C-alpha positions in Angstrom: -126.1 -79.3 -52.1 -124.2 -76.2 -53.1 -121.0 -75.8 -51.0 -121.4 -72.0 -50.5 -125.1 -72.4 -49.3 -124.1 -75.3 -47.0 -121.3 -73.1 -45.5 -123.7 -70.2 -45.1 -126.2 -72.5 -43.4 -123.6 -73.8 -41.0 -122.4 -70.3 -40.2 -125.9 -68.9 -39.4 -126.7 -72.0 -37.3 -123.8 -71.6 -35.0 -124.9 -70.4 -31.5 -121.7 -68.4 -31.0 -122.6 -66.3 -34.1 -126.1 -65.8 -32.9 -124.8 -64.8 -29.5 -122.4 -62.3 -31.0 -125.1 -60.8 -33.1 -127.3 -60.3 -30.1 -124.4 -58.6 -28.2 -123.7 -56.4 -31.2 -127.3 -55.3 -31.3 -127.2 -54.7 -27.6 -124.1 -52.5 -27.9 -125.6 -50.4 -30.6 -128.8 -50.2 -28.7 -127.0 -48.9 -25.6 -125.2 -46.3 -27.6 -128.4 -45.0 -29.1 -130.2 -45.0 -25.7 -127.3 -43.2 -24.1 -127.4 -40.5 -26.8 -131.2 -40.2 -26.4 -130.8 -39.7 -22.7 -128.3 -36.9 -23.2 -130.0 -34.8 -25.8 -133.1 -32.6 -26.2 -134.8 -30.6 -28.9 -133.5 -27.0 -28.6 -136.1 -24.5 -27.5 -136.8 -21.2 -29.2 -135.0 -19.4 -26.3 -131.9 -21.6 -26.7 -131.8 -20.9 -30.5 -132.2 -17.2 -29.9 -129.4 -17.2 -27.4 -127.1 -19.2 -29.7 -127.8 -16.7 -32.6 -126.8 -13.8 -30.3 -123.6 -15.6 -29.3 -122.8 -16.2 -33.0 -123.1 -12.5 -33.8 -120.9 -11.6 -30.8 -118.3 -14.2 -31.9 -118.3 -12.8 -35.5 -117.8 -9.2 -34.2 -114.9 -10.4 -32.0 -113.3 -12.5 -34.8 -113.1 -9.8 -37.5 -110.5 -7.7 -35.8 -108.4 -10.8 -35.1 -108.6 -11.6 -38.8 -107.5 -8.2 -39.9 -104.7 -8.0 -37.3 -103.4 -11.4 -38.4 -103.4 -10.5 -42.1 -101.6 -7.3 -41.4 -98.9 -8.8 -39.3 -98.3 -12.1 -41.1 -100.5 -12.5 -44.2 -98.6 -15.5 -45.5 -98.9 -17.8 -42.5 -101.3 -20.7 -42.5 -103.0 -19.8 -39.2 -104.2 -16.6 -40.8 -106.1 -18.8 -43.3 -107.7 -20.6 -40.3 -108.9 -17.3 -38.9 -110.3 -16.3 -42.3 -112.1 -19.6 -42.8 -113.5 -19.8 -39.3 -117.3 -19.2 -39.2 -119.2 -19.3 -35.9 -122.3 -21.6 -36.1 -125.4 -21.8 -34.0 -124.6 -25.5 -33.3 -121.4 -24.4 -31.5 -123.4 -22.6 -28.8 -126.1 -25.2 -28.2 -125.4 -27.4 -25.1 -126.9 -30.8 -24.4 -128.1 -31.1 -28.0 -127.2 -34.0 -30.3 -125.8 -32.5 -33.6 -125.8 -35.1 -36.3 -123.2 -33.5 -38.5 -120.8 -32.9 -35.6 -121.0 -36.3 -33.8 -121.9 -39.0 -36.3 -118.3 -39.5 -37.5 -117.1 -40.4 -34.0 -120.1 -42.7 -33.6 -119.3 -44.4 -36.9 -115.7 -45.1 -35.7 -117.3 -46.7 -32.6 -119.6 -48.8 -34.9 -116.7 -49.9 -37.1 -114.6 -51.0 -34.0 -117.5 -53.2 -32.8 -118.1 -54.6 -36.3 -114.4 -55.4 -36.7 -114.3 -57.2 -33.4 -117.4 -59.1 -34.3 -116.0 -60.1 -37.7 -112.7 -61.2 -36.2 -114.3 -63.4 -33.6 -116.9 -65.1 -35.8 -114.5 -65.7 -38.7 -111.9 -67.2 -36.3 -114.5 -69.4 -34.6 -116.1 -70.5 -37.9 -113.0 -72.3 -39.1 -111.3 -72.8 -35.7 -114.1 -74.8 -34.2 -114.3 -77.2 -37.2 -110.6 -77.8 -37.2 -110.7 -78.6 -33.5 -113.8 -80.8 -33.5 -113.0 -82.7 -36.7 -115.8 -81.1 -38.7 -113.3 -80.0 -41.3 -112.2 -83.6 -41.8 -115.8 -84.8 -42.3 -116.4 -81.9 -44.8 -113.4 -82.9 -46.8 -114.7 -86.5 -47.1 -117.8 -85.0 -48.8 -115.8 -82.5 -50.9 -112.1 -83.7 -51.1 -110.8 -80.4 -52.5 -108.9 -78.6 -49.7 -108.3 -75.2 -51.3 -111.9 -75.0 -52.7 -113.4 -75.9 -49.3 -111.2 -73.4 -47.4 -111.7 -70.7 -50.0 -115.5 -71.2 -50.0 -115.5 -71.1 -46.2 -113.6 -67.8 -46.2 -115.7 -66.3 -49.0 -118.9 -67.2 -47.2 -117.9 -65.6 -43.9 -116.6 -62.5 -45.6 -119.8 -62.1 -47.6 -122.0 -62.7 -44.5 -119.9 -60.2 -42.5 -120.1 -57.6 -45.3 -123.9 -58.0 -45.7 -124.5 -57.7 -41.9 -122.1 -54.7 -41.7 -123.9 -52.8 -44.5 -127.3 -53.4 -42.9 -126.0 -52.5 -39.5 -124.4 -49.3 -40.9 -127.6 -48.1 -42.6 -129.7 -48.8 -39.5 -127.2 -47.3 -37.1 -126.7 -44.1 -39.1 -130.4 -43.9 -39.8 -131.3 -44.2 -36.2 -129.0 -41.3 -35.2 -130.3 -39.2 -38.1 -133.9 -39.8 -36.9 -132.8 -38.9 -33.4 -131.3 -35.6 -34.6 -134.6 -34.8 -36.4 -136.7 -35.6 -33.3 -134.5 -34.8 -30.3 -131.6 -32.7 -31.7 -130.4 -30.9 -34.8 -129.2 -32.4 -38.1 -126.6 -29.6 -38.6 -125.0 -28.6 -41.8 -125.5 -31.6 -44.1 -124.0 -30.5 -47.4 -122.6 -32.6 -50.2 -119.1 -32.6 -48.8 -120.4 -33.9 -45.4 -122.2 -36.9 -47.1 -119.3 -37.7 -49.3 -117.0 -37.8 -46.3 -119.4 -39.9 -44.3 -119.9 -42.4 -47.1 -116.1 -42.6 -47.7 -115.6 -43.2 -44.0 -118.2 -46.0 -43.9 -116.6 -47.7 -47.0 -113.2 -47.6 -45.4 -114.7 -49.0 -42.3 -116.2 -51.9 -44.2 -112.9 -52.6 -45.7 -111.4 -52.7 -42.2 -114.1 -55.1 -41.1 -113.3 -57.5 -43.9 -109.6 -57.2 -43.1 -110.3 -58.1 -39.5 -112.4 -61.1 -40.6 -109.7 -62.4 -43.0 -107.0 -62.0 -40.3 -109.1 -63.9 -37.8 -109.9 -66.7 -40.3 -106.2 -67.0 -41.3 -104.8 -67.0 -37.8 -107.3 -69.7 -36.6 -106.5 -71.8 -39.7 -102.8 -71.6 -39.0 -103.2 -72.4 -35.3 -106.0 -75.0 -35.9 -108.0 -73.4 -33.1 -110.0 -70.3 -32.4 -107.8 -69.6 -29.4 -104.8 -69.2 -31.8 -106.4 -66.1 -33.4 -107.2 -64.7 -29.9 -103.7 -65.4 -28.8 -102.2 -63.7 -31.8 -104.1 -60.5 -31.3 -103.5 -60.5 -27.6 -99.8 -61.1 -28.0 -99.5 -58.5 -30.6 -101.3 -55.9 -28.5 -99.3 -56.6 -25.4 -95.9 -57.3 -26.8 -95.7 -55.0 -29.7 -98.3 -52.2 -29.4 -97.4 -51.7 -25.6 -94.1 -53.3 -25.0 -92.3 -52.2 -28.2 -93.6 -48.6 -27.8 -91.9 -48.5 -24.4 -88.6 -49.8 -25.9 -88.8 -47.3 -28.7 -89.4 -44.5 -26.2 -86.4 -45.6 -24.1 -84.1 -46.0 -27.1 -85.4 -42.7 -28.6 -86.2 -44.5 -31.9 -87.1 -42.2 -34.8 -90.8 -42.3 -36.0 -91.9 -45.4 -34.0 -95.5 -45.0 -35.1 -94.6 -46.4 -38.6 -94.0 -49.8 -37.0 -97.4 -50.0 -35.4 -100.5 -51.5 -37.1 -102.7 -49.2 -35.1 -101.1 -46.2 -36.7 -102.0 -47.5 -40.2 -105.6 -48.3 -39.0 -106.0 -44.7 -38.0 -104.5 -43.5 -41.3 -106.8 -45.8 -43.2 -109.9 -44.6 -41.5 -109.1 -40.8 -41.6 -107.3 -40.9 -45.0 -104.1 -39.6 -43.4 -102.6 -39.4 -39.9 -100.0 -36.9 -38.7 -97.4 -37.8 -36.1 -94.8 -35.7 -34.2 -91.3 -37.2 -33.8 -89.8 -35.8 -30.7 -86.4 -37.3 -31.4 -86.1 -36.2 -35.1 -83.8 -33.2 -34.3 -81.3 -34.7 -32.0 -78.8 -35.2 -34.9 -77.4 -31.7 -34.9 -79.1 -30.5 -38.1 -81.5 -28.2 -36.2 -84.1 -26.6 -38.4 -83.1 -28.8 -41.4 -84.9 -31.8 -39.9 -88.7 -32.2 -39.8 -90.4 -33.3 -36.7 -93.9 -33.9 -38.2 -94.6 -36.8 -40.6 -97.7 -38.4 -42.1 -99.0 -41.8 -42.9 -101.7 -42.0 -45.6 -104.3 -44.5 -46.6 -102.0 -45.7 -49.4 -99.4 -46.7 -46.8 -102.1 -48.4 -44.8 -103.4 -50.3 -47.8 -99.8 -51.6 -48.5 -99.4 -52.8 -44.9 -102.8 -54.4 -44.9 -102.0 -56.3 -48.2 -98.7 -57.5 -46.8 -100.3 -58.7 -43.6 -103.1 -60.5 -45.5 -100.5 -62.2 -47.8 -98.5 -63.4 -44.8 -101.4 -64.7 -42.6 -104.1 -65.7 -45.1 -101.7 -66.7 -47.8 -99.8 -68.7 -45.2 -103.0 -70.4 -44.0 -103.9 -71.6 -47.5 -100.3 -72.7 -48.2 -100.1 -74.8 -45.0 -103.7 -76.1 -45.3 -102.9 -77.7 -48.7 -100.6 -80.4 -47.2 -101.5 -80.4 -43.5 -102.5 -83.5 -41.6 -106.0 -82.8 -40.2 -106.4 -85.9 -38.2 
């Protein structure tokens, strides 16, 4: 039997995977149901009132634009005034606007998919290392790196396929909701390109989470090792180290946090404000604001994968599995 098909069959047959899939569907269902309960189709009277408020806002905004350009035409906030355009959607309340809210909902979806991927990837290899299933598998196919690599590729492919299907259904459900019980909003080409790019970045993050869970469980020979790694990191570093950096007034502490790079990866870039940047006496010569971009995030992700997944394969080659 083909090794990849055998691994896929074993993955899909695991009750933990099936349970996690049910919980994932339930979480998405609750999200959609909550949105359905909090939205309604705007009435003609609501649309008319919103249009009137837009006209009033445009009248009030024009003098501010002119005054800003006369006083300080070269400042960036004048550009913000000039580009600001009141919309009907801004004055509708209790109405789900697809174009305004779908990105936040996609971030929620990606977070759940990443957690799902981490758990099933860790349990897929961790359970077999604990129970002796990996030893039996190697008796059938005594090629350690091939077996472990196929197992990793199988879980990554399965996670990616499920994430793509879930993303399409999830976004499609909210779009249908906007058409039926809300408003689609301004859906131009730029909106769709940003949404697609966000989903693609999210899928990359999901695969990253799956690979880290798989590698950590392989290194620790147990699913609990992966859970312990993420819990220890979150408590000791993301919380504890932040407190230490705050007390010691360390410069730019966000650059040492994986969560900062996750945010930069999903948004394309993330801006941070260093409150201790100007304590060295240089005054206005120092910059308090700094950015992390998706390029920085990609580099950190690659290093993390090399350390954990690469280390897992290196140790698995000569490890005693008995």
